[in-house]
C-alpha positions, 0 to 999 in steps of 0.5 A: 587569505593571500600571503606574500612570498617569504611572509609568515602565515597570519594564523596559528596552527596547534597540534593536539594528541586527543580531543575530549568527546562532546557530551551525548544527549540523554533522556532520563526518566527515573520515575519509571524504571523499565527493563529492556524486556518490558519495553519490548513487550510494551512496543509489541502490544502497541503494534499488535493493537494498532494493526488489529484495530479497525476504524469505529463505525466502519460500514461493511461496504466501506473501504476497509469493511468486511464486504468491501475487502471480501470483494477485493479479495475475490477480484484478486483471485481473477487473473488475466489469461494473457498476463500472469497478474490479477485483474485488480493489480493490473488496474482493470478495476476502476471502482467498487461500490457497495450499497446499504443492501449489500449490492455491489457494482464493479466498474472495470475495463479491459486492456483493449476492446479487442481482448479475447476475453471481452465477452467472458471476463465481465461474467466471471467477475460478476460470478466471483464478486456475487459469491463473496461473503455478504454480497447480495448481488453483483453488477459489472459495468464494462467501461472504455473511458478512460482507456487502460494503460500500463500506468494503472498497474500496481507496483506489485504487478509491475514487479511481477512483469519485470517493469520495475 
């Protein structure tokens, strides 16, 4: 708005002492009165049930199944000797497959082909995975393609190594 010098403004200014607060949005369901304790208990039951429920018809060898999760737990117990992070979070495990007869095939790599544990690590993985509950036998395939790089690490591993 432009105004010439000495001209009165073209809008009015009104000063007030207070303004009435706008109404608050409310959801009222008077048909079911619920105390705060009941509401908290209902939420707790829902959350516990939600966290405890497993998908129906889940095969033990499928991700989330007992055998698969046991294999992942076994892999998380194996640590790289040079880096204080387990091989699963380090991103060295490329795949875990559990067949219908509870045989497990693990595809993995190492940080470099010249890794000092290149000869012993696959054998240790095979022993630990084979000892997981429900596993009939284990096989480890050592692969170099795609090559490992730090981008394959989990956020937990990066935090442990101070990379986050």
